[in-house]
A tleap script that builds the chain and sets N, CA, C and O, in Angstrom:
source leaprc.protein.ff14SB
mol = sequence {
  NMET SER VAL TYR ILE ILE ALA GLN ILE THR
  ILE GLU ASP ARG ASN THR TYR ASN LYS TYR
  ASP ASP GLY PHE PHE GLU VAL TRP GLN LYS
  TYR ASP GLY GLU VAL LEU SER VAL ASP GLU
  ALA PRO ASP ILE LEU GLU GLY ASP TRP THR
  ALA THR ARG SER VAL LEU LEU ARG PHE PRO
  SER LYS ASP ALA ALA MET ALA TRP ALA THR
  SER PRO GLU TYR GLN LYS ILE ALA GLN HIE
  ARG LEU ALA GLY GLY VAL THR ARG SER ILE
  MET VAL GLU GLY PHE GLN GLY ASP ILE LYS
  GLY LYS PRO GLU VAL CGLN
}
set mol.1.N position { 52.006 -85.079 -6.512 }
set mol.1.CA position { 52.752 -83.739 -6.602 }
set mol.1.C position { 54.389 -84.079 -6.563 }
set mol.1.O position { 54.779 -84.580 -5.508 }
set mol.2.N position { 55.175 -83.902 -7.389 }
set mol.2.CA position { 56.537 -84.165 -7.474 }
set mol.2.C position { 57.237 -83.440 -6.266 }
set mol.2.O position { 56.874 -82.299 -5.980 }
set mol.3.N position { 58.159 -84.021 -5.599 }
set mol.3.CA position { 58.991 -83.394 -4.399 }
set mol.3.C position { 60.386 -83.722 -4.895 }
set mol.3.O position { 60.626 -84.689 -5.619 }
set mol.4.N position { 61.376 -82.775 -4.420 }
set mol.4.CA position { 62.801 -82.779 -4.734 }
set mol.4.C position { 63.477 -82.747 -3.565 }
set mol.4.O position { 63.074 -81.966 -2.703 }
set mol.5.N position { 64.622 -83.575 -3.301 }
set mol.5.CA position { 65.391 -83.473 -2.151 }
set mol.5.C position { 66.892 -82.905 -2.746 }
set mol.5.O position { 67.576 -83.385 -3.650 }
set mol.6.N position { 67.137 -81.728 -1.913 }
set mol.6.CA position { 68.246 -81.160 -2.240 }
set mol.6.C position { 69.172 -81.245 -1.041 }
set mol.6.O position { 68.787 -80.956 0.093 }
set mol.7.N position { 70.625 -81.722 -1.375 }
set mol.7.CA position { 71.545 -82.002 -0.382 }
set mol.7.C position { 72.819 -81.362 -0.693 }
set mol.7.O position { 73.328 -81.403 -1.814 }
set mol.8.N position { 73.351 -80.742 0.365 }
set mol.8.CA position { 74.847 -80.236 0.531 }
set mol.8.C position { 75.602 -81.137 1.380 }
set mol.8.O position { 75.500 -81.129 2.607 }
set mol.9.N position { 76.560 -82.115 0.555 }
set mol.9.CA position { 77.356 -82.774 1.591 }
set mol.9.C position { 78.930 -82.372 1.516 }
set mol.9.O position { 79.572 -82.191 0.481 }
set mol.10.N position { 79.339 -82.287 2.677 }
set mol.10.CA position { 80.793 -81.961 2.832 }
set mol.10.C position { 81.395 -83.164 3.268 }
set mol.10.O position { 81.141 -83.609 4.387 }
set mol.11.N position { 82.376 -83.883 2.282 }
set mol.11.CA position { 82.860 -85.075 2.404 }
set mol.11.C position { 84.194 -84.965 3.020 }
set mol.11.O position { 85.141 -84.411 2.463 }
set mol.12.N position { 84.242 -85.548 4.268 }
set mol.12.CA position { 85.346 -85.426 5.205 }
set mol.12.C position { 86.506 -86.594 5.101 }
set mol.12.O position { 87.710 -86.375 5.228 }
set mol.13.N position { 85.952 -87.774 4.864 }
set mol.13.CA position { 86.480 -89.200 4.378 }
set mol.13.C position { 86.046 -89.614 3.181 }
set mol.13.O position { 84.860 -89.906 3.031 }
set mol.14.N position { 86.866 -89.691 2.250 }
set mol.14.CA position { 86.411 -90.105 0.975 }
set mol.14.C position { 86.234 -91.525 0.927 }
set mol.14.O position { 85.282 -92.100 0.399 }
set mol.15.N position { 87.114 -92.007 1.454 }
set mol.15.CA position { 86.984 -93.846 1.450 }
set mol.15.C position { 85.862 -94.144 2.159 }
set mol.15.O position { 85.147 -95.030 1.691 }
set mol.16.N position { 85.498 -93.562 3.286 }
set mol.16.CA position { 84.140 -94.029 3.980 }
set mol.16.C position { 82.957 -93.795 3.171 }
set mol.16.O position { 82.078 -94.635 2.976 }
set mol.17.N position { 82.981 -92.491 2.663 }
set mol.17.CA position { 81.909 -91.880 1.766 }
set mol.17.C position { 81.750 -92.978 0.627 }
set mol.17.O position { 80.610 -93.368 0.375 }
set mol.18.N position { 82.819 -93.491 -0.065 }
set mol.18.CA position { 82.840 -94.205 -1.239 }
set mol.18.C position { 81.953 -95.466 -0.941 }
set mol.18.O position { 81.256 -95.982 -1.814 }
set mol.19.N position { 82.016 -95.877 0.207 }
set mol.19.CA position { 81.331 -96.946 0.594 }
set mol.19.C position { 79.792 -96.807 0.321 }
set mol.19.O position { 79.115 -97.747 -0.094 }
set mol.20.N position { 79.264 -95.478 0.605 }
set mol.20.CA position { 77.851 -95.078 0.359 }
set mol.20.C position { 77.536 -95.092 -1.162 }
set mol.20.O position { 76.530 -95.620 -1.634 }
set mol.21.N position { 78.570 -94.412 -1.932 }
set mol.21.CA position { 78.585 -94.479 -3.295 }
set mol.21.C position { 78.528 -95.812 -3.878 }
set mol.21.O position { 77.817 -96.125 -4.833 }
set mol.22.N position { 79.409 -96.659 -3.171 }
set mol.22.CA position { 79.442 -98.305 -3.873 }
set mol.22.C position { 77.917 -98.950 -3.942 }
set mol.22.O position { 77.548 -99.738 -4.813 }
set mol.23.N position { 77.185 -98.504 -2.955 }
set mol.23.CA position { 75.828 -99.161 -2.634 }
set mol.23.C position { 74.672 -98.377 -3.278 }
set mol.23.O position { 73.621 -98.936 -3.595 }
set mol.24.N position { 74.911 -96.993 -3.471 }
set mol.24.CA position { 73.611 -96.226 -3.878 }
set mol.24.C position { 72.869 -96.695 -4.842 }
set mol.24.O position { 71.673 -96.889 -4.624 }
set mol.25.N position { 73.436 -96.974 -6.112 }
set mol.25.CA position { 72.524 -97.149 -7.399 }
set mol.25.C position { 71.742 -98.488 -7.055 }
set mol.25.O position { 70.562 -98.661 -7.360 }
set mol.26.N position { 72.421 -99.290 -6.477 }
set mol.26.CA position { 71.596 -100.480 -6.227 }
set mol.26.C position { 70.467 -100.521 -5.512 }
set mol.26.O position { 69.557 -101.304 -5.786 }
set mol.27.N position { 70.427 -99.706 -4.559 }
set mol.27.CA position { 69.208 -99.486 -3.686 }
set mol.27.C position { 68.559 -98.598 -4.216 }
set mol.27.O position { 67.355 -98.816 -4.086 }
set mol.28.N position { 68.861 -97.371 -4.949 }
set mol.28.CA position { 68.173 -96.387 -5.718 }
set mol.28.C position { 67.443 -97.028 -6.832 }
set mol.28.O position { 66.253 -96.722 -6.913 }
set mol.29.N position { 67.829 -97.706 -7.551 }
set mol.29.CA position { 66.967 -98.326 -8.678 }
set mol.29.C position { 65.663 -99.125 -8.251 }
set mol.29.O position { 64.850 -99.354 -9.146 }
set mol.30.N position { 65.403 -99.544 -7.038 }
set mol.30.CA position { 64.457 -100.115 -6.657 }
set mol.30.C position { 63.098 -99.003 -6.099 }
set mol.30.O position { 62.005 -99.322 -5.631 }
set mol.31.N position { 63.573 -97.862 -6.317 }
set mol.31.CA position { 62.628 -96.691 -5.805 }
set mol.31.C position { 62.317 -95.808 -7.119 }
set mol.31.O position { 63.127 -95.667 -8.036 }
set mol.32.N position { 61.157 -95.290 -7.083 }
set mol.32.CA position { 60.667 -94.550 -8.290 }
set mol.32.C position { 61.173 -93.194 -8.254 }
set mol.32.O position { 60.260 -92.373 -8.337 }
set mol.33.N position { 62.247 -92.727 -8.164 }
set mol.33.CA position { 62.949 -91.580 -8.323 }
set mol.33.C position { 63.857 -91.054 -9.445 }
set mol.33.O position { 64.208 -91.824 -10.338 }
set mol.34.N position { 64.256 -89.749 -9.432 }
set mol.34.CA position { 65.339 -89.670 -10.734 }
set mol.34.C position { 66.418 -88.748 -9.955 }
set mol.34.O position { 66.095 -87.931 -9.093 }
set mol.35.N position { 67.657 -88.977 -10.351 }
set mol.35.CA position { 69.012 -88.487 -10.014 }
set mol.35.C position { 68.996 -87.367 -11.061 }
set mol.35.O position { 69.352 -87.586 -12.219 }
set mol.36.N position { 68.550 -86.080 -10.614 }
set mol.36.CA position { 68.621 -85.031 -11.517 }
set mol.36.C position { 69.991 -84.474 -11.563 }
set mol.36.O position { 70.365 -84.037 -12.652 }
set mol.37.N position { 70.983 -84.406 -10.328 }
set mol.37.CA position { 72.250 -83.654 -10.437 }
set mol.37.C position { 72.877 -84.394 -9.257 }
set mol.37.O position { 72.250 -84.759 -8.263 }
set mol.38.N position { 74.390 -84.604 -9.510 }
set mol.38.CA position { 75.408 -84.832 -8.634 }
set mol.38.C position { 76.405 -83.899 -9.125 }
set mol.38.O position { 76.755 -84.021 -10.299 }
set mol.39.N position { 76.976 -82.879 -8.323 }
set mol.39.CA position { 78.114 -81.919 -8.923 }
set mol.39.C position { 78.969 -81.713 -7.788 }
set mol.39.O position { 78.540 -81.297 -6.711 }
set mol.40.N position { 80.260 -82.019 -8.025 }
set mol.40.CA position { 81.256 -81.632 -6.987 }
set mol.40.C position { 81.890 -80.302 -7.447 }
set mol.40.O position { 82.701 -79.825 -6.653 }
set mol.41.N position { 81.664 -79.611 -8.600 }
set mol.41.CA position { 81.968 -78.427 -8.811 }
set mol.41.C position { 81.030 -77.395 -9.341 }
set mol.41.O position { 81.303 -76.876 -10.424 }
set mol.42.N position { 79.830 -77.003 -8.622 }
set mol.42.CA position { 78.979 -76.159 -9.102 }
set mol.42.C position { 79.338 -74.741 -9.212 }
set mol.42.O position { 80.027 -74.180 -8.360 }
set mol.43.N position { 78.849 -74.123 -10.321 }
set mol.43.CA position { 78.965 -72.618 -10.387 }
set mol.43.C position { 78.413 -71.738 -9.329 }
set mol.43.O position { 77.213 -71.471 -9.381 }
set mol.44.N position { 79.149 -71.252 -8.370 }
set mol.44.CA position { 78.504 -70.529 -7.332 }
set mol.44.C position { 77.784 -69.196 -7.780 }
set mol.44.O position { 78.537 -68.361 -8.279 }
set mol.45.N position { 76.702 -68.926 -7.700 }
set mol.45.CA position { 76.019 -67.679 -8.158 }
set mol.45.C position { 75.951 -66.629 -7.210 }
set mol.45.O position { 75.933 -65.435 -7.509 }
set mol.46.N position { 75.910 -67.117 -6.002 }
set mol.46.CA position { 75.796 -65.943 -4.895 }
set mol.46.C position { 76.044 -66.580 -3.513 }
set mol.46.O position { 75.483 -67.651 -3.281 }
set mol.47.N position { 76.853 -66.009 -2.550 }
set mol.47.CA position { 76.940 -66.410 -1.351 }
set mol.47.C position { 78.213 -67.499 -1.274 }
set mol.47.O position { 78.872 -67.817 -2.264 }
set mol.48.N position { 78.438 -68.006 0.061 }
set mol.48.CA position { 79.306 -69.044 0.271 }
set mol.48.C position { 78.843 -70.421 0.136 }
set mol.48.O position { 77.785 -70.790 0.645 }
set mol.49.N position { 79.769 -71.352 -0.677 }
set mol.49.CA position { 79.189 -72.598 -0.701 }
set mol.49.C position { 80.472 -73.617 -0.471 }
set mol.49.O position { 81.388 -73.797 -1.274 }
set mol.50.N position { 80.314 -74.225 0.801 }
set mol.50.CA position { 81.405 -74.889 1.290 }
set mol.50.C position { 81.077 -76.359 0.949 }
set mol.50.O position { 82.077 -77.074 1.021 }
set mol.51.N position { 80.034 -76.949 0.626 }
set mol.51.CA position { 79.943 -78.291 0.333 }
set mol.51.C position { 80.877 -78.815 -0.545 }
set mol.51.O position { 81.260 -77.980 -1.366 }
set mol.52.N position { 81.425 -80.026 -0.663 }
set mol.52.CA position { 82.084 -80.737 -1.665 }
set mol.52.C position { 81.307 -81.382 -2.686 }
set mol.52.O position { 81.821 -81.618 -3.780 }
set mol.53.N position { 79.785 -81.773 -2.360 }
set mol.53.CA position { 79.041 -82.485 -3.412 }
set mol.53.C position { 77.609 -81.781 -3.048 }
set mol.53.O position { 77.260 -81.462 -1.911 }
set mol.54.N position { 76.956 -81.630 -4.082 }
set mol.54.CA position { 75.707 -81.032 -4.268 }
set mol.54.C position { 74.871 -82.035 -4.814 }
set mol.54.O position { 75.346 -82.547 -5.827 }
set mol.55.N position { 73.761 -82.476 -4.451 }
set mol.55.CA position { 72.847 -83.677 -5.146 }
set mol.55.C position { 71.398 -82.822 -5.249 }
set mol.55.O position { 71.090 -81.870 -4.531 }
set mol.56.N position { 70.636 -83.375 -6.267 }
set mol.56.CA position { 69.293 -82.962 -6.498 }
set mol.56.C position { 68.622 -84.254 -6.899 }
set mol.56.O position { 69.160 -85.013 -7.705 }
set mol.57.N position { 67.466 -84.508 -6.349 }
set mol.57.CA position { 66.781 -85.734 -6.493 }
set mol.57.C position { 65.407 -85.442 -6.855 }
set mol.57.O position { 64.955 -84.413 -6.351 }
set mol.58.N position { 64.659 -86.090 -7.591 }
set mol.58.CA position { 63.035 -85.843 -7.831 }
set mol.58.C position { 62.453 -87.301 -7.733 }
set mol.58.O position { 62.964 -88.299 -8.239 }
set mol.59.N position { 61.173 -87.247 -6.916 }
set mol.59.CA position { 60.222 -88.256 -6.666 }
set mol.59.C position { 58.971 -87.858 -6.942 }
set mol.59.O position { 58.632 -86.710 -6.657 }
set mol.60.N position { 58.138 -88.702 -7.508 }
set mol.60.CA position { 56.715 -88.431 -7.976 }
set mol.60.C position { 55.681 -87.986 -6.717 }
set mol.60.O position { 54.571 -87.486 -6.897 }
set mol.61.N position { 56.297 -88.282 -5.382 }
set mol.61.CA position { 55.361 -88.013 -4.345 }
set mol.61.C position { 56.542 -88.019 -3.011 }
set mol.61.O position { 57.645 -88.564 -3.031 }
set mol.62.N position { 55.977 -87.304 -1.978 }
set mol.62.CA position { 56.474 -87.375 -0.745 }
set mol.62.C position { 56.568 -88.796 -0.141 }
set mol.62.O position { 57.564 -89.174 0.476 }
set mol.63.N position { 55.449 -89.578 -0.358 }
set mol.63.CA position { 55.441 -90.803 0.051 }
set mol.63.C position { 56.584 -91.630 -0.661 }
set mol.63.O position { 57.232 -92.390 0.058 }
set mol.64.N position { 56.895 -91.554 -2.008 }
set mol.64.CA position { 57.867 -92.253 -2.453 }
set mol.64.C position { 59.274 -91.865 -1.989 }
set mol.64.O position { 60.133 -92.747 -2.023 }
set mol.65.N position { 59.606 -90.637 -1.556 }
set mol.65.CA position { 60.791 -90.123 -1.314 }
set mol.65.C position { 60.995 -90.671 0.183 }
set mol.65.O position { 62.109 -91.079 0.511 }
set mol.66.N position { 59.957 -90.683 1.064 }
set mol.66.CA position { 60.115 -91.209 2.058 }
set mol.66.C position { 60.195 -92.644 2.393 }
set mol.66.O position { 60.644 -93.035 3.470 }
set mol.67.N position { 59.773 -93.403 1.494 }
set mol.67.CA position { 60.004 -94.747 1.248 }
set mol.67.C position { 61.363 -95.279 1.084 }
set mol.67.O position { 61.819 -96.228 1.723 }
set mol.68.N position { 62.008 -94.571 0.139 }
set mol.68.CA position { 63.480 -94.691 -0.266 }
set mol.68.C position { 64.351 -94.251 1.041 }
set mol.68.O position { 65.172 -95.030 1.525 }
set mol.69.N position { 64.142 -93.082 1.527 }
set mol.69.CA position { 64.908 -92.541 2.658 }
set mol.69.C position { 64.972 -93.505 3.764 }
set mol.69.O position { 65.995 -93.933 4.299 }
set mol.70.N position { 63.534 -93.844 4.087 }
set mol.70.CA position { 63.418 -94.720 5.339 }
set mol.70.C position { 63.564 -96.360 5.085 }
set mol.70.O position { 63.312 -97.128 6.013 }
set mol.71.N position { 63.924 -96.787 3.968 }
set mol.71.CA position { 63.955 -97.975 3.716 }
set mol.71.C position { 65.151 -98.621 4.385 }
set mol.71.O position { 66.243 -98.053 4.389 }
set mol.72.N position { 64.938 -99.927 5.011 }
set mol.72.CA position { 66.362 -100.665 5.503 }
set mol.72.C position { 67.365 -100.839 4.688 }
set mol.72.O position { 68.478 -100.959 5.200 }
set mol.73.N position { 67.242 -100.894 3.322 }
set mol.73.CA position { 68.269 -101.052 2.510 }
set mol.73.C position { 69.035 -99.510 2.319 }
set mol.73.O position { 70.264 -99.543 2.262 }
set mol.74.N position { 68.569 -98.580 2.251 }
set mol.74.CA position { 69.015 -97.328 2.205 }
set mol.74.C position { 69.644 -96.980 3.554 }
set mol.74.O position { 70.763 -96.475 3.639 }
set mol.75.N position { 68.873 -97.274 4.605 }
set mol.75.CA position { 69.552 -96.952 6.042 }
set mol.75.C position { 71.018 -97.579 6.173 }
set mol.75.O position { 71.972 -97.029 6.722 }
set mol.76.N position { 71.012 -98.873 5.545 }
set mol.76.CA position { 72.287 -99.712 5.846 }
set mol.76.C position { 73.448 -98.899 5.236 }
set mol.76.O position { 74.492 -98.748 5.870 }
set mol.77.N position { 73.245 -98.306 3.844 }
set mol.77.CA position { 74.462 -97.660 3.189 }
set mol.77.C position { 74.546 -96.179 3.798 }
set mol.77.O position { 75.630 -95.598 3.839 }
set mol.78.N position { 73.250 -95.529 4.316 }
set mol.78.CA position { 73.495 -94.401 4.633 }
set mol.78.C position { 74.376 -93.942 5.777 }
set mol.78.O position { 74.744 -92.802 6.062 }
set mol.79.N position { 74.690 -95.393 6.512 }
set mol.79.CA position { 75.584 -95.064 7.538 }
set mol.79.C position { 77.037 -94.548 7.136 }
set mol.79.O position { 77.751 -93.867 7.872 }
set mol.80.N position { 77.382 -95.008 5.767 }
set mol.80.CA position { 78.710 -94.638 5.445 }
set mol.80.C position { 78.775 -93.172 5.050 }
set mol.80.O position { 79.792 -92.499 5.218 }
set mol.81.N position { 77.621 -92.691 4.504 }
set mol.81.CA position { 77.645 -91.225 4.129 }
set mol.81.C position { 77.730 -90.494 5.302 }
set mol.81.O position { 78.524 -89.555 5.354 }
set mol.82.N position { 76.876 -90.842 6.467 }
set mol.82.CA position { 77.117 -90.182 7.678 }
set mol.82.C position { 78.202 -90.227 8.219 }
set mol.82.O position { 78.519 -89.222 8.856 }
set mol.83.N position { 79.067 -91.263 8.182 }
set mol.83.CA position { 80.442 -91.410 8.958 }
set mol.83.C position { 81.490 -90.664 8.043 }
set mol.83.O position { 82.574 -90.265 8.471 }
set mol.84.N position { 81.022 -90.501 6.627 }
set mol.84.CA position { 82.046 -89.777 5.768 }
set mol.84.C position { 82.059 -88.475 5.675 }
set mol.84.O position { 82.998 -87.980 5.050 }
set mol.85.N position { 81.215 -87.739 6.159 }
set mol.85.CA position { 80.896 -86.359 6.011 }
set mol.85.C position { 79.714 -85.843 6.697 }
set mol.85.O position { 79.002 -86.395 7.535 }
set mol.86.N position { 79.637 -84.596 6.145 }
set mol.86.CA position { 78.316 -83.859 6.842 }
set mol.86.C position { 77.378 -83.696 5.769 }
set mol.86.O position { 77.710 -83.504 4.599 }
set mol.87.N position { 76.002 -83.788 6.261 }
set mol.87.CA position { 74.986 -83.620 5.089 }
set mol.87.C position { 74.040 -82.614 5.548 }
set mol.87.O position { 73.643 -82.644 6.713 }
set mol.88.N position { 73.623 -81.674 4.680 }
set mol.88.CA position { 72.474 -80.894 5.004 }
set mol.88.C position { 71.404 -81.349 3.823 }
set mol.88.O position { 71.796 -81.479 2.663 }
set mol.89.N position { 70.177 -81.555 4.157 }
set mol.89.CA position { 69.308 -81.822 2.916 }
set mol.89.C position { 67.925 -81.448 3.410 }
set mol.89.O position { 67.544 -81.453 4.581 }
set mol.90.N position { 67.235 -81.123 2.322 }
set mol.90.CA position { 65.800 -80.589 2.504 }
set mol.90.C position { 65.072 -81.373 1.494 }
set mol.90.O position { 65.608 -81.949 0.547 }
set mol.91.N position { 63.589 -81.351 1.808 }
set mol.91.CA position { 62.755 -82.065 0.809 }
set mol.91.C position { 61.808 -80.665 0.454 }
set mol.91.O position { 61.280 -80.038 1.373 }
set mol.92.N position { 61.672 -80.292 -0.839 }
set mol.92.CA position { 60.667 -79.338 -1.246 }
set mol.92.C position { 59.655 -79.702 -2.187 }
set mol.92.O position { 59.984 -80.536 -3.030 }
set mol.93.N position { 58.521 -79.259 -2.216 }
set mol.93.CA position { 57.392 -79.760 -3.235 }
set mol.93.C position { 57.663 -78.943 -4.413 }
set mol.93.O position { 58.253 -77.863 -4.373 }
set mol.94.N position { 57.190 -79.527 -5.503 }
set mol.94.CA position { 57.284 -78.978 -6.966 }
set mol.94.C position { 56.278 -77.699 -6.690 }
set mol.94.O position { 55.428 -77.544 -5.814 }
set mol.95.N position { 56.689 -76.867 -7.742 }
set mol.95.CA position { 55.881 -75.465 -7.658 }
set mol.95.C position { 54.698 -75.633 -8.622 }
set mol.95.O position { 54.733 -76.113 -9.755 }
set mol.96.N position { 53.507 -75.080 -7.864 }
set mol.96.CA position { 52.195 -75.088 -8.587 }
set mol.96.C position { 51.415 -73.668 -8.691 }
set mol.96.O position { 50.194 -73.527 -8.764 }
set mol.97.N position { 52.305 -72.748 -8.683 }
set mol.97.CA position { 51.602 -71.326 -8.745 }
set mol.97.C position { 51.203 -71.066 -10.052 }
set mol.97.O position { 51.285 -71.975 -10.878 }
set mol.98.N position { 50.735 -69.845 -10.406 }
set mol.98.CA position { 50.260 -69.707 -11.667 }
set mol.98.C position { 51.471 -69.033 -12.697 }
set mol.98.O position { 52.571 -68.684 -12.268 }
set mol.99.N position { 51.109 -68.936 -13.946 }
set mol.99.CA position { 52.149 -68.847 -14.791 }
set mol.99.C position { 53.382 -67.673 -14.445 }
set mol.99.O position { 54.552 -67.774 -14.815 }
set mol.100.N position { 52.776 -66.485 -13.600 }
set mol.100.CA position { 53.724 -65.517 -13.517 }
set mol.100.C position { 54.734 -65.866 -12.157 }
set mol.100.O position { 55.619 -65.151 -11.687 }
set mol.101.N position { 54.251 -67.296 -11.679 }
set mol.101.CA position { 55.171 -67.730 -10.401 }
set mol.101.C position { 54.506 -67.038 -9.087 }
set mol.101.O position { 55.170 -67.012 -8.051 }
set mol.102.N position { 53.407 -66.566 -9.116 }
set mol.102.CA position { 53.054 -65.995 -7.778 }
set mol.102.C position { 51.640 -66.831 -7.356 }
set mol.102.O position { 50.662 -66.976 -8.089 }
set mol.103.N position { 51.775 -67.265 -6.177 }
set mol.103.CA position { 50.373 -68.022 -5.672 }
set mol.103.C position { 49.604 -67.175 -5.313 }
set mol.103.O position { 49.927 -66.146 -4.719 }
set mol.104.N position { 48.195 -67.584 -5.712 }
set mol.104.CA position { 47.122 -66.731 -5.445 }
set mol.104.C position { 46.889 -66.579 -3.888 }
set mol.104.O position { 47.108 -67.459 -3.056 }
set mol.105.N position { 46.488 -65.526 -3.684 }
set mol.105.CA position { 46.244 -65.384 -2.338 }
set mol.105.C position { 44.802 -64.979 -2.270 }
set mol.105.O position { 44.217 -64.260 -3.080 }
set mol.106.N position { 44.235 -65.628 -1.025 }
set mol.106.CA position { 42.822 -65.370 -0.767 }
set mol.106.C position { 42.404 -64.732 0.623 }
set mol.106.O position { 41.219 -64.504 0.866 }
savepdb mol mol.pdb
quit
């Protein structure tokens, strides 16, 4: 089952954060995921949105996502993301309800 990583990032030090960006795709291409969106100017539909960057990633499975996130190569560049800003991220499973969008209750 596909999983999605959704991240809200508030970049506080662009130069430090750019070191993360510079190494991201070299590491990323080794893993079986898709970058679905990276947006620094999203249309806010409801509520407050203070993040300066929003990211949406897709992986074919939770195992694939965790292999990327915990890999030594990713951890090495992630230190620049952590030093350059504040990240809030979650991993969610792809939807598997019925056609009406309502899971069956037993």
